[in-house]
C-alpha positions as MATLAB code, in Angstrom:
seq = 'XXXXXXXXXXXXXXXXXXXXXXXXXXXXXXXXXXXXXXXXXXXXXXXXXXXXXXXXXXXXXXXXXXXXXXXXXXXXXXXXXXXXXXXXXXXXXXXXXXXXXXXXXXXXXXXXXXXXXXXXXXXXXXXXXXXXXXXXXXXXXXXXXXXXXXXXXXXXXXXXXXXXXXXXXXXXXXXXXXXXXXXXXXXXXXXXXXXXXXXXXXXXXXXXXXXXXXXXXXXXXXXXXXXXXXXXXXXXXXXXXXXXXXXXXXXXXXXXXXXXXXXXXXXXXXXXXXXXXXXXXXXXXXXXXXXXXXXXXXXXXXXXXXXXXXXXXXXXXXXXXXXXXXXXXXXXXXXXXXXXXXXXXXXXXXXXXXXXXXXXXXXXXXXXXXXXXXXXXXXXXXX';
ca = [
    -137.532   -2.764  -32.594;
    -134.996   -5.358  -32.209;
    -134.737   -7.803  -29.192;
    -131.775   -8.597  -27.954;
    -131.047  -11.012  -24.960;
    -127.743  -10.606  -22.997;
    -126.277  -13.966  -21.396;
    -123.846  -13.324  -18.314;
    -122.982  -15.863  -15.930;
    -123.849  -13.400  -12.969;
    -121.844  -15.018   -9.992;
    -119.237  -12.303   -9.791;
    -119.326   -8.692  -10.039;
    -116.823   -6.738  -11.859;
    -116.587   -4.438  -15.225;
    -118.526   -6.983  -17.363;
    -121.315   -6.837  -14.918;
    -121.452   -2.907  -14.362;
    -121.304   -2.623  -17.985;
    -124.370   -4.800  -18.547;
    -126.137   -2.696  -15.702;
    -125.267    0.653  -17.379;
    -126.812   -0.540  -20.739;
    -130.148   -1.620  -18.564;
    -130.641    1.821  -17.026;
    -129.628    3.639  -19.961;
    -131.683    1.683  -22.503;
    -133.517    4.774  -23.673;
    -130.810    5.722  -25.513;
    -132.090    3.219  -28.036;
    -135.623    2.913  -27.560;
    -135.798    0.589  -30.407;
    -133.577   -2.116  -28.911;
    -135.358   -4.028  -26.312;
    -133.105   -5.323  -24.030;
    -133.400   -8.416  -21.674;
    -131.020  -10.578  -19.751;
    -130.410  -14.254  -18.801;
    -128.090  -15.525  -15.958;
    -127.036  -18.490  -14.260;
    -126.711  -17.495  -10.503;
    -128.737  -14.985   -9.346;
    -126.919  -12.183   -7.035;
    -126.099   -9.084   -7.171;
    -126.310   -8.497  -11.007;
    -129.561   -9.825  -11.376;
    -130.915   -7.620   -8.307;
    -129.335   -4.337  -10.283;
    -130.822   -5.226  -13.508;
    -134.580   -5.959  -12.259;
    -134.035   -2.833  -10.169;
    -133.304   -1.218  -13.634;
    -136.292   -2.703  -14.994;
    -135.464   -5.108  -17.450;
    -136.295   -8.873  -17.583;
    -133.946  -11.267  -15.759;
    -134.152  -15.211  -16.833;
    -132.256  -17.645  -14.574;
    -131.040  -20.547  -16.249;
    -129.796  -22.388  -13.579;
    -126.355  -22.901  -12.010;
    -123.557  -24.530  -14.470;
    -120.512  -26.592  -13.895;
    -118.388  -27.434  -16.427;
    -117.316  -30.799  -15.166;
    -121.275  -31.626  -14.449;
    -122.990  -32.574  -17.863;
    -126.242  -32.701  -16.499;
    -126.130  -29.007  -15.373;
    -124.973  -27.824  -18.692;
    -128.241  -29.696  -20.118;
    -130.968  -28.356  -18.023;
    -129.256  -24.738  -18.568;
    -129.476  -25.159  -22.353;
    -132.782  -26.681  -22.103;
    -133.970  -23.498  -20.226;
    -132.326  -21.482  -22.865;
    -133.854  -23.345  -25.720;
    -137.570  -22.856  -24.261;
    -136.674  -19.170  -23.772;
    -135.898  -18.933  -27.560;
    -138.888  -20.671  -28.838;
    -141.019  -18.776  -31.289;
    -138.151  -16.398  -32.192;
    -138.705  -13.906  -29.572;
    -135.536  -12.742  -29.842;
    -133.403  -11.210  -33.087;
    -129.995  -11.687  -31.171;
    -128.404  -13.425  -28.256;
    -125.415  -11.894  -27.069;
    -122.903  -14.265  -25.198;
    -120.730  -12.310  -22.756;
    -117.102  -14.070  -22.294;
    -115.490  -17.353  -23.949;
    -117.208  -19.403  -21.135;
    -120.721  -18.222  -21.935;
    -119.994  -19.031  -25.637;
    -119.033  -22.281  -24.872;
    -121.792  -23.339  -22.832;
    -124.707  -21.553  -24.510;
    -123.469  -20.961  -28.247;
    -124.701  -24.600  -29.435;
    -127.928  -23.644  -28.031;
    -128.376  -20.769  -29.623;
    -127.043  -21.973  -32.914;
    -130.440  -24.080  -33.349;
    -132.536  -20.709  -33.218;
    -133.006  -18.198  -35.614;
    -131.472  -15.864  -33.458;
    -128.221  -13.805  -34.254;
    -125.356  -15.235  -32.269;
    -123.074  -12.258  -31.158;
    -119.945  -13.024  -29.319;
    -119.100   -9.791  -26.805;
    -115.383  -10.230  -26.088;
    -114.098   -8.374  -22.782;
    -110.734   -9.369  -22.704;
    -107.847  -10.949  -24.617;
    -108.029  -14.710  -24.652;
    -105.420  -17.296  -23.778;
    -105.537  -19.563  -26.885;
    -104.355  -22.863  -25.102;
    -106.778  -22.447  -22.309;
    -109.380  -25.348  -22.198;
    -112.582  -22.669  -22.157;
    -110.896  -20.713  -25.214;
    -110.580  -23.838  -27.323;
    -114.011  -24.940  -26.340;
    -115.832  -21.634  -27.184;
    -113.931  -21.548  -30.853;
    -115.871  -24.745  -31.590;
    -118.902  -22.230  -32.092;
    -118.604  -19.902  -34.496;
    -120.511  -16.408  -33.610;
    -121.857  -14.321  -36.705;
    -120.798  -11.136  -35.321;
    -118.151  -10.433  -32.498;
    -118.196   -7.240  -30.695;
    -114.776   -6.058  -28.986;
    -114.733   -3.813  -25.975;
    -111.232   -2.381  -27.646;
    -109.160   -2.179  -30.541;
    -106.601   -4.292  -28.380;
    -109.305   -7.056  -27.586;
    -110.453   -6.947  -31.444;
    -106.979   -7.726  -32.780;
    -106.629  -10.802  -30.480;
    -110.252  -12.142  -31.344;
    -109.871  -11.615  -35.152;
    -107.127  -14.617  -34.890;
    -109.664  -16.607  -32.885;
    -112.600  -16.370  -35.399;
    -110.902  -15.334  -38.731;
    -113.708  -14.506  -41.491;
    -115.947  -13.436  -38.235;
    -116.893   -9.631  -38.815;
    -115.331   -8.074  -35.539;
    -116.571   -4.261  -34.580;
    -115.144   -2.363  -31.763;
    -118.156   -0.969  -29.222;
    -116.745    0.245  -25.977;
    -118.781   -0.269  -22.654;
    -121.056    2.665  -22.120;
    -119.696    4.236  -18.629;
    -121.823    7.132  -17.176;
    -119.697   10.278  -16.410;
    -120.060   10.825  -12.935;
    -120.489   14.578  -11.601;
    -117.637   16.126   -9.782;
    -117.905   16.262   -6.067;
    -118.410   19.919   -4.571;
    -116.012   20.339   -1.511;
    -118.990   19.787    0.966;
    -119.544   16.247   -0.701;
    -115.844   15.603   -0.560;
    -115.468   16.816    3.079;
    -118.553   14.160    3.714;
    -117.146   11.276    2.003;
    -113.648   11.533    3.644;
    -115.422   12.288    7.048;
    -117.222    9.054    6.645;
    -114.076    7.168    5.797;
    -111.896    9.056    8.537;
    -109.716   10.187    6.055;
    -108.078   14.187    6.352;
    -109.699   16.538    4.244;
    -106.101   17.613    3.213;
    -104.650   13.982    2.123;
    -104.231   13.451   -1.179;
    -106.439   10.466   -1.921;
    -105.144    7.919   -4.418;
    -107.844    5.470   -5.314;
    -108.003    1.733   -6.799;
    -111.202    0.345   -7.800;
    -112.059   -3.282   -9.238;
    -111.576   -7.127   -8.541;
    -109.549   -7.991   -6.169;
    -107.218  -10.187   -8.062;
    -103.520  -10.680   -9.085;
    -102.198   -8.843  -12.291;
    -104.068   -5.477  -11.224;
    -100.826   -4.149   -9.833;
    -102.088   -4.030   -6.045;
     -98.315   -5.166   -4.781;
     -96.711   -2.652   -6.952;
     -98.845    0.144   -6.034;
     -98.154   -0.833   -2.006;
     -94.460   -0.821   -2.813;
     -94.375    2.509   -4.678;
     -96.070    4.220   -1.680;
     -93.604    2.782    1.132;
     -91.215    5.222   -0.669;
     -93.583    8.401   -0.320;
     -94.407    8.021    3.504;
     -92.957   11.702    3.746;
     -95.822   13.088    1.786;
     -99.610   13.582    2.749;
    -101.471   10.760    1.004;
    -103.695    7.690    1.820;
    -104.918    4.901   -0.335;
    -108.595    3.751   -1.022;
    -108.480    0.133   -2.423;
    -112.114   -0.194   -3.379;
    -113.323   -3.896   -4.085;
    -113.279   -7.104   -2.116;
    -112.324  -10.884   -2.466;
    -115.400  -12.696   -4.302;
    -113.452  -16.136   -4.369;
    -111.496  -18.302   -2.248;
    -108.575  -17.704   -4.565;
    -109.194  -13.856   -3.851;
    -109.520  -14.237    0.281;
    -106.083  -15.517   -0.146;
    -104.829  -12.508   -2.327;
    -106.316  -10.321   -0.390;
    -104.571  -11.515    3.121;
    -101.539  -11.187    1.102;
    -102.253   -7.607    0.375;
    -103.079   -6.711    3.850;
     -99.710   -8.570    5.430;
     -97.845   -6.899    2.729;
     -99.085   -3.606    3.810;
     -98.473   -4.105    7.183;
     -94.639   -5.077    6.487;
     -94.346   -2.006    4.788;
     -95.492    0.138    7.575;
     -98.457    1.653    5.591;
    -101.262   -0.448    6.981;
    -102.843    2.439    8.539;
    -102.539    4.627    5.097;
    -104.500    1.996    3.146;
    -108.397    1.712    3.599;
    -109.612   -1.658    2.395;
    -113.040   -0.448    1.569;
    -114.640   -3.988    0.055;
    -117.321   -3.946   -2.341;
    -119.116   -0.945   -2.849;
    -122.519    0.299   -4.594;
    -121.347    3.916   -4.497;
    -118.299    3.555   -6.686;
    -118.425    6.824   -8.614;
    -119.129    9.142   -5.383;
    -115.961    7.510   -3.919;
    -114.011    8.149   -7.065;
    -115.136   11.897   -6.934;
    -113.832   12.480   -3.807;
    -110.365   11.080   -4.338;
    -107.658   13.278   -6.053;
    -105.676   10.537   -8.410;
    -106.614    7.076   -9.772;
    -103.657    4.636   -9.825;
    -104.062    0.920  -11.252;
    -100.553   -0.535  -12.279;
    -101.471   -3.651  -13.907;
     -98.326   -5.472  -14.040;
     -99.204   -9.020  -15.731;
    -103.142   -8.474  -16.270;
    -103.941   -6.315  -19.497;
    -107.309   -4.832  -19.413;
    -109.496   -5.771  -22.119;
    -111.102   -1.861  -21.709;
    -110.712   -0.723  -18.345;
    -113.861    0.199  -17.372;
    -112.391    1.838  -13.889;
    -110.059    3.828  -15.952;
    -113.114    5.701  -17.760;
    -115.067    5.716  -14.430;
    -112.388    7.638  -12.757;
    -111.728    9.898  -16.093;
    -115.429   10.477  -15.837;
    -115.033   11.555  -12.048;
    -112.479   14.019  -13.223;
    -109.249   12.312  -11.828;
    -105.613   12.191  -13.233;
    -105.053    8.601  -14.295;
    -101.656    6.686  -13.433;
    -101.457    3.207  -15.006;
     -99.221    0.534  -16.925;
     -99.126    0.904  -20.999;
    -100.403   -2.357  -21.439;
    -103.720   -3.571  -22.939;
    -106.372   -1.083  -23.869;
    -105.102    1.346  -21.170;
    -103.001    2.942  -24.095;
    -106.167    3.781  -25.994;
    -108.114    5.616  -23.111;
    -104.778    6.930  -21.048;
    -101.961    9.256  -22.662;
     -99.945   12.863  -21.550;
    -103.160   14.479  -21.793;
    -105.062   13.093  -19.110;
    -102.640   11.102  -17.106;
     -99.184    8.986  -17.019;
     -98.238    5.626  -18.323;
     -95.681    3.798  -16.826;
     -94.039    0.069  -17.798;
     -95.646   -2.847  -16.040;
     -93.736   -3.685  -12.682;
     -91.828   -0.897  -12.668;
     -92.032    0.439   -9.357;
     -89.664    2.927   -8.959;
     -91.270    4.550  -12.270;
     -94.604    4.291  -10.691;
     -93.279    5.829   -7.226;
     -91.765    8.910   -8.914;
     -95.091    9.459  -11.370;
     -97.168    9.470   -8.044;
     -94.706   11.636   -6.490;
     -94.908   13.994   -9.435;
     -98.797   14.054   -9.138;
     -99.207   14.284   -5.407;
     -96.530   17.455   -5.050;
     -97.989   19.377   -8.324;
    -101.285   20.252   -8.212;
    -102.006   22.416  -11.040;
    -100.433   19.254  -13.420;
    -103.485   17.107  -11.613;
    -106.119   19.784  -12.408;
    -104.930   20.041  -15.881;
    -105.228   16.281  -16.304;
    -108.511   15.878  -14.485;
    -109.968   18.567  -16.746;
    -109.020   16.482  -19.607;
    -109.952   13.334  -18.386;
    -113.748   14.688  -18.004;
    -113.378   15.634  -21.669;
    -112.373   12.323  -22.719;
    -114.550   10.189  -20.838;
    -117.831   11.694  -22.436;
    -116.733    9.674  -25.635;
    -117.801    6.694  -24.101;
    -121.067    7.969  -22.106;
    -124.249    5.608  -22.918;
    -125.647    8.343  -25.290;
    -122.742    7.824  -27.552;
    -121.517    3.636  -27.212;
    -125.042    2.252  -26.687;
    -126.264    3.559  -29.890;
    -123.185    1.905  -31.558;
    -124.503   -1.635  -30.125;
    -127.582   -1.160  -31.822;
    -126.064   -0.057  -35.379;
    -123.773   -3.235  -35.270;
    -126.751   -5.402  -34.596;
    -129.000   -3.689  -37.238;
    -125.933   -4.045  -39.994;
    -125.436   -7.711  -39.435;
    -129.262   -8.662  -39.110;
    -130.008   -6.786  -42.273;
    -127.310   -8.593  -44.291;
    -128.609  -11.881  -43.100;
    -132.508  -10.564  -43.934;
    -131.052   -9.737  -47.457;
    -129.086  -13.194  -47.824;
    -132.431  -15.135  -47.157;
    -134.877  -12.883  -49.108;
    -132.866  -10.890  -51.881;
    -136.225   -9.289  -52.847;
    -136.511   -7.369  -49.712;
    -133.820   -4.825  -50.970;
    -135.507   -4.732  -54.473;
    -138.531   -3.794  -53.098;
    -137.322   -1.187  -50.729;
];
């Protein structure tokens, strides 16, 4: 049995948090790996992890500008790690590595950095995080791995995608029920986007593209809502943009939802036209493919590892005309949508928990065995 502690801030909820909840819910895929979590803030993440049945430890709210809050949180982590209770501690994202990496280093546990996105080497958080060298980096994609290798030269880097449970495609009756609930016509082609309401995710580009398709029968579901003051401002701008474009009555801003797979399974097309934000993995792409949707996105970040001409369409970032043409083709060609959707569902199965969670365990075990051998070479001779 290996004991693993995952540290996640817990204040916001997005792809990182969703992946952690999936790991907790499907931990039976690796019965020899005991998983616990530590968060700084209680909220949706801690509630869902506890509901999934794993222990959640609260380290306390941390502000980088408040050294006392950092000291207190590190002190709580020290107390948690006393007695070699954990074999590995996984720090999710640079902020966590910067805050808690030094505390983990004073204990025997393996220090692992879970890299979820490409970094900005000039950002002060990234520079702070690089001051603590992890024993292992687990990247969520090849795109992220190529970036993080530059940040931590000489540290082993392995690619383990976030696990995504495939959703079962809806029956016709279930699709009608969801659409009736959202006042969406049963005959409309639903274009869905899910995720954080933040700049760079391509919301304005999608709205501009849809404005040129008014004559077609479509509706757009925006799944996700603002979680910070800056996201509130961005969300207001999107609402005003939809009004100016004359399509506000066909855009459904659904806010934060706990039934994203159910909504995606009732849609027809998934579109997330990231323009300046390259996804480290793009969890929602896989969720959409698992729901049996064709995907339209941009060829930046890890999207190129997940989406190709067999399961979707890639357009250039910021190319409104190209996006409009891709959506028009999808809307007007049901046979193409069905073909791409079938391929999408098959591709998503490769990122199922039963595939990716054992890879996580194997990665941790491999480094732990190397460390054990270096400390006691006689172990391998006896074995």
